[in-house]
BALOBA-1460 file (C-alpha; in Angstrom, 3 decimals):
// residues 270
<rec num="1" residu="m" x="-13.388" y="1.075" z="-4.748"/>
<rec num="2" residu="k" x="-11.416" y="2.857" z="-2.080"/>
<rec num="3" residu="p" x="-10.380" y="6.423" z="-2.957"/>
<rec num="4" residu="l" x="-6.762" y="7.449" z="-3.362"/>
<rec num="5" residu="f" x="-7.043" y="10.353" z="-0.927"/>
<rec num="6" residu="s" x="-8.869" y="10.926" z="2.347"/>
<rec num="7" residu="i" x="-9.113" y="14.630" z="3.173"/>
<rec num="8" residu="l" x="-9.613" y="14.964" z="6.924"/>
<rec num="9" residu="v" x="-11.198" y="18.090" z="8.390"/>
<rec num="10" residu="v" x="-11.607" y="18.320" z="12.174"/>
<rec num="11" residu="c" x="-13.723" y="21.053" z="13.717"/>
<rec num="12" residu="l" x="-15.614" y="22.414" z="16.693"/>
<rec num="13" residu="n" x="-17.843" y="25.446" z="16.140"/>
<rec num="14" residu="p" x="-15.824" y="26.640" z="13.126"/>
<rec num="15" residu="g" x="-18.456" y="29.041" z="11.763"/>
<rec num="16" residu="d" x="-18.175" y="29.834" z="8.047"/>
<rec num="17" residu="k" x="-14.622" y="28.485" z="7.936"/>
<rec num="18" residu="l" x="-15.880" y="24.922" z="7.480"/>
<rec num="19" residu="k" x="-17.899" y="25.752" z="4.368"/>
<rec num="20" residu="n" x="-15.033" y="27.742" z="2.850"/>
<rec num="21" residu="t" x="-12.584" y="24.887" z="3.441"/>
<rec num="22" residu="l" x="-14.952" y="22.283" z="1.996"/>
<rec num="23" residu="q" x="-15.560" y="24.414" z="-1.079"/>
<rec num="24" residu="s" x="-11.811" y="24.578" z="-1.716"/>
<rec num="25" residu="i" x="-11.693" y="20.772" z="-1.611"/>
<rec num="26" residu="l" x="-14.640" y="20.323" z="-3.954"/>
<rec num="27" residu="k" x="-12.959" y="22.550" z="-6.574"/>
<rec num="28" residu="q" x="-10.181" y="19.996" z="-7.093"/>
<rec num="29" residu="t" x="-9.831" y="18.742" z="-10.677"/>
<rec num="30" residu="f" x="-8.702" y="15.312" z="-9.422"/>
<rec num="31" residu="t" x="-11.803" y="13.726" z="-7.928"/>
<rec num="32" residu="d" x="-10.735" y="10.337" z="-6.519"/>
<rec num="33" residu="y" x="-11.057" y="11.390" z="-2.887"/>
<rec num="34" residu="e" x="-13.323" y="11.355" z="0.130"/>
<rec num="35" residu="v" x="-13.778" y="14.030" z="2.776"/>
<rec num="36" residu="i" x="-14.154" y="13.141" z="6.449"/>
<rec num="37" residu="v" x="-15.542" y="15.967" z="8.579"/>
<rec num="38" residu="k" x="-14.866" y="15.002" z="12.184"/>
<rec num="39" residu="d" x="-16.887" y="17.286" z="14.454"/>
<rec num="40" residu="g" x="-16.489" y="17.390" z="18.215"/>
<rec num="41" residu="g" x="-20.026" y="18.621" z="18.952"/>
<rec num="42" residu="s" x="-20.571" y="21.942" z="17.197"/>
<rec num="43" residu="t" x="-23.609" y="23.989" z="18.222"/>
<rec num="44" residu="d" x="-23.120" y="26.988" z="15.911"/>
<rec num="45" residu="g" x="-24.959" y="25.565" z="12.894"/>
<rec num="46" residu="s" x="-21.748" y="25.254" z="10.892"/>
<rec num="47" residu="l" x="-22.482" y="21.626" z="9.956"/>
<rec num="48" residu="d" x="-25.561" y="22.717" z="8.000"/>
<rec num="49" residu="c" x="-23.261" y="23.562" z="5.100"/>
<rec num="50" residu="i" x="-22.606" y="19.850" z="4.528"/>
<rec num="51" residu="g" x="-26.226" y="19.328" z="3.551"/>
<rec num="52" residu="e" x="-26.151" y="22.472" z="1.433"/>
<rec num="53" residu="l" x="-23.107" y="21.282" z="-0.501"/>
<rec num="54" residu="a" x="-24.819" y="17.919" z="-1.095"/>
<rec num="55" residu="d" x="-21.728" y="15.998" z="-2.193"/>
<rec num="56" residu="c" x="-21.669" y="12.251" z="-1.597"/>
<rec num="57" residu="r" x="-17.896" y="12.303" z="-1.037"/>
<rec num="58" residu="i" x="-18.350" y="14.203" z="2.249"/>
<rec num="59" residu="k" x="-18.836" y="12.010" z="5.306"/>
<rec num="60" residu="q" x="-19.841" y="13.649" z="8.593"/>
<rec num="61" residu="v" x="-18.724" y="12.090" z="11.882"/>
<rec num="62" residu="c" x="-19.965" y="13.646" z="15.123"/>
<rec num="63" residu="k" x="-18.226" y="12.359" z="18.219"/>
<rec num="64" residu="k" x="-16.829" y="13.898" z="21.380"/>
<rec num="65" residu="d" x="-13.064" y="14.159" z="21.618"/>
<rec num="66" residu="t" x="-10.484" y="15.366" z="24.112"/>
<rec num="67" residu="g" x="-8.815" y="17.860" z="21.785"/>
<rec num="68" residu="i" x="-7.501" y="18.382" z="18.274"/>
<rec num="69" residu="y" x="-5.115" y="15.407" z="18.203"/>
<rec num="70" residu="d" x="-7.750" y="13.020" z="19.538"/>
<rec num="71" residu="a" x="-10.076" y="14.369" z="16.837"/>
<rec num="72" residu="m" x="-7.386" y="13.791" z="14.194"/>
<rec num="73" residu="n" x="-6.928" y="10.206" z="15.416"/>
<rec num="74" residu="q" x="-10.673" y="9.608" z="15.263"/>
<rec num="75" residu="a" x="-10.853" y="11.064" z="11.754"/>
<rec num="76" residu="v" x="-8.227" y="8.732" z="10.304"/>
<rec num="77" residu="l" x="-10.060" y="5.704" z="11.730"/>
<rec num="78" residu="e" x="-13.058" y="6.700" z="9.605"/>
<rec num="79" residu="a" x="-10.962" y="7.084" z="6.457"/>
<rec num="80" residu="s" x="-10.566" y="4.519" z="3.672"/>
<rec num="81" residu="g" x="-8.182" y="6.297" z="1.274"/>
<rec num="82" residu="q" x="-4.641" y="5.139" z="0.656"/>
<rec num="83" residu="y" x="-3.259" y="8.549" z="1.606"/>
<rec num="84" residu="a" x="-4.523" y="10.870" z="4.327"/>
<rec num="85" residu="y" x="-4.274" y="14.640" z="4.368"/>
<rec num="86" residu="y" x="-5.359" y="16.982" z="7.163"/>
<rec num="87" residu="l" x="-6.840" y="20.328" z="6.137"/>
<rec num="88" residu="n" x="-7.831" y="22.555" z="9.031"/>
<rec num="89" residu="c" x="-10.919" y="24.764" z="8.981"/>
<rec num="90" residu="g" x="-9.839" y="28.145" z="7.643"/>
<rec num="91" residu="d" x="-7.145" y="26.579" z="5.450"/>
<rec num="92" residu="f" x="-7.576" y="25.874" z="1.733"/>
<rec num="93" residu="f" x="-5.903" y="23.974" z="-1.039"/>
<rec num="94" residu="y" x="-3.672" y="26.502" z="-2.771"/>
<rec num="95" residu="d" x="-5.253" y="25.876" z="-6.158"/>
<rec num="96" residu="e" x="-7.628" y="23.434" z="-7.850"/>
<rec num="97" residu="n" x="-4.815" y="21.182" z="-9.126"/>
<rec num="98" residu="v" x="-3.129" y="20.227" z="-5.837"/>
<rec num="99" residu="l" x="-4.536" y="16.692" z="-5.731"/>
<rec num="100" residu="a" x="-3.734" y="16.157" z="-9.406"/>
<rec num="101" residu="k" x="-0.108" y="17.165" z="-8.776"/>
<rec num="102" residu="m" x="0.161" y="14.923" z="-5.727"/>
<rec num="103" residu="e" x="-1.343" y="11.965" z="-7.607"/>
<rec num="104" residu="k" x="1.297" y="12.442" z="-10.305"/>
<rec num="105" residu="l" x="4.098" y="12.644" z="-7.710"/>
<rec num="106" residu="i" x="2.884" y="9.450" z="-6.029"/>
<rec num="107" residu="c" x="2.597" y="7.549" z="-9.319"/>
<rec num="108" residu="q" x="6.100" y="8.607" z="-10.369"/>
<rec num="109" residu="n" x="7.603" y="7.723" z="-6.968"/>
<rec num="110" residu="p" x="5.760" y="4.689" z="-5.576"/>
<rec num="111" residu="a" x="6.583" y="3.646" z="-2.014"/>
<rec num="112" residu="k" x="5.173" y="1.077" z="0.380"/>
<rec num="113" residu="h" x="5.207" y="3.696" z="3.131"/>
<rec num="114" residu="g" x="5.424" y="7.206" z="1.740"/>
<rec num="115" residu="i" x="5.035" y="10.744" z="2.995"/>
<rec num="116" residu="y" x="4.710" y="13.126" z="0.059"/>
<rec num="117" residu="y" x="5.088" y="16.799" z="0.811"/>
<rec num="118" residu="g" x="5.550" y="20.293" z="-0.590"/>
<rec num="119" residu="n" x="5.304" y="23.887" z="0.589"/>
<rec num="120" residu="i" x="2.583" y="26.077" z="2.062"/>
<rec num="121" residu="f" x="1.517" y="29.682" z="1.631"/>
<rec num="122" residu="e" x="1.124" y="31.465" z="4.976"/>
<rec num="123" residu="r" x="-1.666" y="34.025" z="4.810"/>
<rec num="124" residu="l" x="-0.538" y="35.741" z="8.008"/>
<rec num="125" residu="t" x="2.806" y="36.832" z="6.527"/>
<rec num="126" residu="g" x="1.838" y="36.602" z="2.862"/>
<rec num="127" residu="q" x="4.808" y="34.342" z="2.137"/>
<rec num="128" residu="e" x="5.522" y="30.897" z="0.771"/>
<rec num="129" residu="i" x="7.021" y="28.675" z="3.469"/>
<rec num="130" residu="y" x="9.500" y="26.221" z="1.977"/>
<rec num="131" residu="s" x="9.893" y="22.727" z="3.383"/>
<rec num="132" residu="n" x="13.260" y="21.028" z="3.677"/>
<rec num="133" residu="p" x="13.574" y="18.917" z="0.489"/>
<rec num="134" residu="k" x="16.129" y="16.511" z="2.004"/>
<rec num="135" residu="l" x="15.424" y="15.441" z="5.549"/>
<rec num="136" residu="d" x="18.095" y="14.138" z="7.917"/>
<rec num="137" residu="a" x="18.337" y="13.863" z="11.712"/>
<rec num="138" residu="f" x="19.342" y="17.514" z="12.125"/>
<rec num="139" residu="g" x="16.524" y="18.570" z="9.812"/>
<rec num="140" residu="c" x="14.116" y="16.640" z="12.003"/>
<rec num="141" residu="y" x="15.508" y="18.296" z="15.116"/>
<rec num="142" residu="r" x="15.269" y="21.764" z="13.633"/>
<rec num="143" residu="n" x="12.048" y="21.723" z="11.681"/>
<rec num="144" residu="v" x="9.804" y="19.226" z="9.904"/>
<rec num="145" residu="p" x="7.162" y="20.036" z="7.293"/>
<rec num="146" residu="c" x="3.876" y="21.059" z="8.889"/>
<rec num="147" residu="h" x="1.022" y="18.620" z="8.465"/>
<rec num="148" residu="q" x="-0.731" y="20.961" z="6.004"/>
<rec num="149" residu="a" x="2.177" y="20.243" z="3.628"/>
<rec num="150" residu="c" x="2.094" y="16.430" z="3.948"/>
<rec num="151" residu="f" x="0.168" y="13.549" z="2.428"/>
<rec num="152" residu="y" x="0.652" y="10.486" z="4.636"/>
<rec num="153" residu="d" x="0.375" y="6.824" z="3.841"/>
<rec num="154" residu="r" x="-2.728" y="6.285" z="5.975"/>
<rec num="155" residu="e" x="-1.284" y="3.121" z="7.513"/>
<rec num="156" residu="l" x="1.445" y="5.190" z="9.207"/>
<rec num="157" residu="l" x="-1.180" y="7.184" z="11.078"/>
<rec num="158" residu="a" x="-2.988" y="4.007" z="12.099"/>
<rec num="159" residu="l" x="0.196" y="2.237" z="13.250"/>
<rec num="160" residu="h" x="1.366" y="5.215" z="15.315"/>
<rec num="161" residu="p" x="-1.488" y="7.647" z="16.135"/>
<rec num="162" residu="f" x="-0.870" y="11.113" z="17.504"/>
<rec num="163" residu="d" x="0.132" y="10.915" z="21.161"/>
<rec num="164" residu="t" x="-2.547" y="12.995" z="22.887"/>
<rec num="165" residu="k" x="-0.382" y="13.683" z="25.935"/>
<rec num="166" residu="y" x="1.272" y="16.297" z="23.730"/>
<rec num="167" residu="l" x="-1.017" y="19.304" z="23.378"/>
<rec num="168" residu="v" x="1.000" y="21.181" z="20.743"/>
<rec num="169" residu="r" x="3.644" y="18.849" z="19.301"/>
<rec num="170" residu="a" x="1.882" y="15.507" z="18.760"/>
<rec num="171" residu="d" x="2.204" y="15.850" z="14.978"/>
<rec num="172" residu="y" x="5.951" y="16.468" z="15.416"/>
<rec num="173" residu="e" x="6.315" y="13.326" z="17.538"/>
<rec num="174" residu="q" x="4.393" y="11.296" z="14.963"/>
<rec num="175" residu="f" x="6.616" y="12.590" z="12.151"/>
<rec num="176" residu="l" x="9.775" y="11.691" z="14.066"/>
<rec num="177" residu="w" x="8.421" y="8.192" z="14.632"/>
<rec num="178" residu="c" x="7.940" y="7.854" z="10.871"/>
<rec num="179" residu="f" x="11.510" y="9.022" z="10.251"/>
<rec num="180" residu="f" x="13.318" y="7.013" z="12.930"/>
<rec num="181" residu="t" x="11.190" y="3.877" z="13.344"/>
<rec num="182" residu="k" x="12.855" y="0.490" z="12.801"/>
<rec num="183" residu="t" x="9.657" y="-1.542" z="13.204"/>
<rec num="184" residu="l" x="8.478" y="-1.462" z="9.575"/>
<rec num="185" residu="e" x="9.467" y="-3.971" z="6.891"/>
<rec num="186" residu="e" x="10.492" y="-1.066" z="4.666"/>
<rec num="187" residu="p" x="11.565" y="2.388" z="5.882"/>
<rec num="188" residu="v" x="9.308" y="5.358" z="5.293"/>
<rec num="189" residu="k" x="10.224" y="7.335" z="2.171"/>
<rec num="190" residu="f" x="9.916" y="11.105" z="2.172"/>
<rec num="191" residu="l" x="9.250" y="12.554" z="-1.274"/>
<rec num="192" residu="y" x="9.323" y="16.318" z="-1.796"/>
<rec num="193" residu="q" x="8.118" y="18.419" z="-4.705"/>
<rec num="194" residu="d" x="8.358" y="22.188" z="-5.023"/>
<rec num="195" residu="i" x="4.626" y="22.861" z="-5.206"/>
<rec num="196" residu="l" x="2.274" y="24.858" z="-3.017"/>
<rec num="197" residu="i" x="-0.080" y="22.543" z="-1.167"/>
<rec num="198" residu="a" x="-2.108" y="24.722" z="1.170"/>
<rec num="199" residu="d" x="-3.115" y="28.309" z="1.779"/>
<rec num="200" residu="y" x="-2.506" y="28.270" z="5.530"/>
<rec num="201" residu="e" x="-4.385" y="30.700" z="7.752"/>
<rec num="202" residu="g" x="-1.693" y="30.908" z="10.457"/>
<rec num="203" residu="g" x="-2.004" y="32.206" z="13.993"/>
<rec num="204" residu="g" x="-3.471" y="28.945" z="15.274"/>
<rec num="205" residu="f" x="-3.528" y="27.185" z="18.634"/>
<rec num="206" residu="s" x="0.159" y="26.281" z="18.713"/>
<rec num="207" residu="e" x="1.267" y="29.803" z="17.804"/>
<rec num="208" residu="t" x="-0.052" y="31.714" z="20.810"/>
<rec num="209" residu="k" x="2.566" y="33.121" z="23.176"/>
<rec num="210" residu="e" x="1.630" y="30.692" z="25.949"/>
<rec num="211" residu="n" x="1.682" y="27.639" z="23.696"/>
<rec num="212" residu="r" x="5.029" y="28.549" z="22.166"/>
<rec num="213" residu="k" x="6.541" y="27.904" z="25.610"/>
<rec num="214" residu="l" x="4.700" y="24.599" z="25.810"/>
<rec num="215" residu="s" x="5.857" y="23.795" z="22.268"/>
<rec num="216" residu="a" x="9.500" y="24.293" z="23.272"/>
<rec num="217" residu="k" x="9.016" y="22.067" z="26.328"/>
<rec num="218" residu="e" x="7.403" y="19.283" z="24.336"/>
<rec num="219" residu="h" x="10.079" y="19.563" z="21.645"/>
<rec num="220" residu="r" x="12.801" y="18.945" z="24.244"/>
<rec num="221" residu="e" x="10.958" y="15.909" z="25.562"/>
<rec num="222" residu="i" x="10.253" y="14.401" z="22.146"/>
<rec num="223" residu="v" x="13.736" y="14.708" z="20.631"/>
<rec num="224" residu="y" x="15.222" y="12.706" z="23.507"/>
<rec num="225" residu="q" x="12.895" y="9.828" z="22.567"/>
<rec num="226" residu="y" x="14.438" y="9.539" z="19.109"/>
<rec num="227" residu="m" x="17.931" y="11.049" z="19.337"/>
<rec num="228" residu="s" x="20.922" y="10.475" z="21.564"/>
<rec num="229" residu="r" x="21.963" y="13.008" z="24.159"/>
<rec num="230" residu="g" x="25.064" y="13.756" z="22.100"/>
<rec num="231" residu="q" x="22.988" y="14.458" z="19.001"/>
<rec num="232" residu="v" x="20.631" y="16.754" z="20.875"/>
<rec num="233" residu="l" x="23.461" y="18.755" z="22.469"/>
<rec num="234" residu="k" x="25.217" y="19.075" z="19.106"/>
<rec num="235" residu="y" x="22.082" y="20.243" z="17.296"/>
<rec num="236" residu="r" x="21.174" y="22.628" z="20.096"/>
<rec num="237" residu="a" x="24.620" y="24.205" z="19.890"/>
<rec num="238" residu="v" x="24.301" y="24.620" z="16.121"/>
<rec num="239" residu="m" x="20.914" y="26.300" z="16.565"/>
<rec num="240" residu="w" x="22.362" y="28.663" z="19.171"/>
<rec num="241" residu="i" x="25.403" y="29.548" z="17.036"/>
<rec num="242" residu="t" x="23.215" y="30.216" z="13.995"/>
<rec num="243" residu="l" x="20.900" y="32.539" z="15.973"/>
<rec num="244" residu="a" x="17.804" y="30.361" z="15.609"/>
<rec num="245" residu="p" x="15.569" y="32.431" z="17.964"/>
<rec num="246" residu="l" x="16.363" y="35.598" z="16.013"/>
<rec num="247" residu="r" x="15.724" y="33.842" z="12.694"/>
<rec num="248" residu="t" x="12.338" y="32.655" z="13.983"/>
<rec num="249" residu="k" x="11.327" y="36.209" z="14.809"/>
<rec num="250" residu="i" x="12.441" y="37.385" z="11.367"/>
<rec num="251" residu="a" x="10.470" y="34.584" z="9.699"/>
<rec num="252" residu="q" x="7.288" y="35.427" z="11.615"/>
<rec num="253" residu="n" x="7.417" y="39.182" z="10.970"/>
<rec num="254" residu="k" x="5.388" y="40.144" z="7.892"/>
<rec num="255" residu="w" x="7.921" y="42.868" z="6.996"/>
<rec num="256" residu="t" x="10.959" y="40.589" z="7.021"/>
<rec num="257" residu="a" x="9.460" y="37.162" z="6.289"/>
<rec num="258" residu="g" x="9.791" y="37.588" z="2.521"/>
<rec num="259" residu="i" x="13.543" y="38.134" z="2.600"/>
<rec num="260" residu="y" x="14.045" y="35.285" z="5.075"/>
<rec num="261" residu="n" x="11.982" y="32.787" z="3.089"/>
<rec num="262" residu="k" x="13.712" y="33.749" z="-0.162"/>
<rec num="263" residu="m" x="17.087" y="33.042" z="1.441"/>
<rec num="264" residu="k" x="15.797" y="29.730" z="2.807"/>
<rec num="265" residu="e" x="14.526" y="28.790" z="-0.647"/>
<rec num="266" residu="l" x="17.926" y="29.468" z="-2.203"/>
<rec num="267" residu="i" x="19.704" y="27.408" z="0.472"/>
<rec num="268" residu="y" x="17.327" y="24.454" z="0.047"/>
<rec num="269" residu="k" x="17.638" y="24.513" z="-3.731"/>
<rec num="270" residu="k" x="21.417" y="24.646" z="-3.482"/>
C-alpha cells in the first residue's frame, strides 16, 4: 500500500545535519510514511548514516541537480505518498506527534486537493512563527506559509513543479499557483491548525543579504503573474503605510521577535 506521507529531504554534503533530521523523522509516533533522501552528489560521507539507521522506509536517490528547487522536483517524482512534506537538513519535526496531528487534521477535513499547514519554531530567534490562518489575495501578496509548515497534496507538486528559473522564490510561485489556479476540477483547499510543525534552523540560502535583494526582485515578478496591476499597487501601498520593512527587521531580531510574533498571533486569532 502507498503511504499517507512522503517526507522529502534534499541534500548536498550536509554533514551530520542529515542524520539528525532523519532521526527526528524516525521518532514519529505515526508510522505510515516514507522518507525520500534526494542527494545531489555528496562526497562528505553524510549518506553513510542511512545504512546505519537501517530503516526500510528510507529511500536514497542520488542524482545530479541544478539547485535546490530542481532537487525538490526530483524528490517528489520519487515519492508515492498522498501528501508530500519537505524537511530540510538541519530542520526537525517539532515533536514526535506532528504526523499524528496532521493525519487527524486531514481525516477531519478531507479535500481532493488540500494543503494542510501550521506554524514553525525558528531556532535563530527562538520564537514561534505563526502562519496566516485565513489566506486571501492580500495574504498571498504579503506572506505565505513557508514550505516547512505545509503538507501538500502530492499531485499539486506534480501538476505544477517548482519553476527553477527562480533561485529563491520558486516555492512562493508554486504556492500562488495553487491558490489562484483555475485549471483544477476543484479548487485547492487550505486548512490551518495551530500546531507547531517544524523546528526550523533559519539563516538559510534565501536569507543572506544578497539573496534578500533577489527575493524582492522575484517577488515583484511573480505577483504580476497572478494579480492585476491594480491589486499589486494597492497591496504595495498598504505594505508601505504599515511600515512593512521595519516590521520585518523587528521580526528577524532575536531581541524583538518575541513581542512581534505575540502581536501577530493575537491579530491572527482575532
